[in-house]
N, C-alpha and C positions, 0 to 999 in steps of 0.2 A: 207168207208168214212173217209175222211181226212178234218181236220179243218186247215187252212192256216193264220197264225197271222203275224202280222206288213207290211204286204204287200197289197197296192191296188187291187180291183178287176180287173182292167185291167190287171196288170201282172199275175193274176191267171188264168185268162181267155188265155193267150197268153201260159202258161204252158199247160192248157188243150188242147188248139189246137196242140200245138208241141208233146202231149202225144197222142191224137187221132191219129197221122199220124203213129206210130208206134204198133197200135195194130188193131185188129180186131173191126167188128161192135158190139159183144156182150161184147167186153170190153172199149168202148168208155165210157168217163167222161165230166162232165159238171159241172158248178157251181150249187149245190143244194141250197144254201143258203145265201145271203147277209146279215151276222148278224149285223155288225156295222160296222162303217171306218176301215178298216185294219184287217178285221177278214171275211173270207168266208170258207163255207164249201163245198168240192168237193165229188162228189159221181157217182157210176159208176162200171164198171166191174173190177175185183180184178188186173188186169196188166194194165188198164190205172190209177186206183189210185196209184198204185206201182210207174208207171212213173211220176206221178206228184210228190209223196213222195221224189222220188229220186230227182228231181230237187228244192224241197222245204225244204229240210233236214234242215236247219239252221230255217224255218220259221213256220213249222208244227207241229200239236199236233194232235197225232192219236184218233180217236173217234170208239168206238164199235158199236154206233147205226148204222142201213143204213137207210137213208133217202128216196131219190126217184131219179129215174132217166127217164128223158121223155120218151126214147126208151122203157124203161120195164112198164111203168106205161100209156101209150097211150093206149094199148088193155082194160085198165079197165075204162076208161073214160066213156063210153057209159052205161055201167051196174052202175056207181056213179052217172050218171046225175040227175036221179031221187030223189036223196037225199044231194046231194054236190053240191058246187060251185066248179066246176073242175078246175079252173086257177090253184090253189097251188099245184094240182096234177102232172101236166107237167110242170110248169115252176117254176123259182128259188122261194123260200120263200122270200119273201121283208122286213127282218125284220128291216134292217137300215131305209126304207123308211118310214115304219109304226111308228116307234119310233120318227124320225125325225118331221112326220105329227102332231102326240099326242103331242110331245115337244112343237111345233109352236103354237098349239091350246091351251096352256095351262095346260098341264098336269103338276100335283104339286105332285102328290103319287101315286105309281102303285103298284098292289098287285099281286104276283107270287103264283099260286096253284100248289102243287104238289111238289116232291122232287127236289133238287137242287135249284141253283141261277143263273142259266144261264141268264135267261130274266133280272134279277134284276141287273147282272153284265153289261150287255149290254147297259141296261139304264143308268147307273152309267157311264160306260165310254163315253157316248153320252151326258152327263150332270152331272156333278159331285155335283149340288144341288138337283137334282131330289130325291127325297123321296121314298125308295123302301120296300116292305113288304114282307115276304116270308113265306106261312103257313106251309111249311114242310108237307110231307106226309108218 
């Protein structure tokens, strides 16, 4: 997976489309997460991710976690059906829309549970006045 920063998601999608033309089905990529304005995560096969990385070199931040990719996760949907809403299993995570909605509804303070401060950073990038607290784990 690669996190592309300082570019809008439309441009990142163009890079995914271009990269997908050069790889087989097992190496296709797609946007896995719309984190915040100017920050999207791309996931998929190694060759596809490398193709996007090559195009995004000045704009990327390599991540070690593997997210999801629709073509890899679709077979799991029916087995997850009884226990999970499956939308975020096969569709990009809508972090940007979620935070925008929360801020519009008056979010004053947010709490992030677990290690790191990724969500807190996203909230702060979207609203510098927002209060965030991280439990660290």
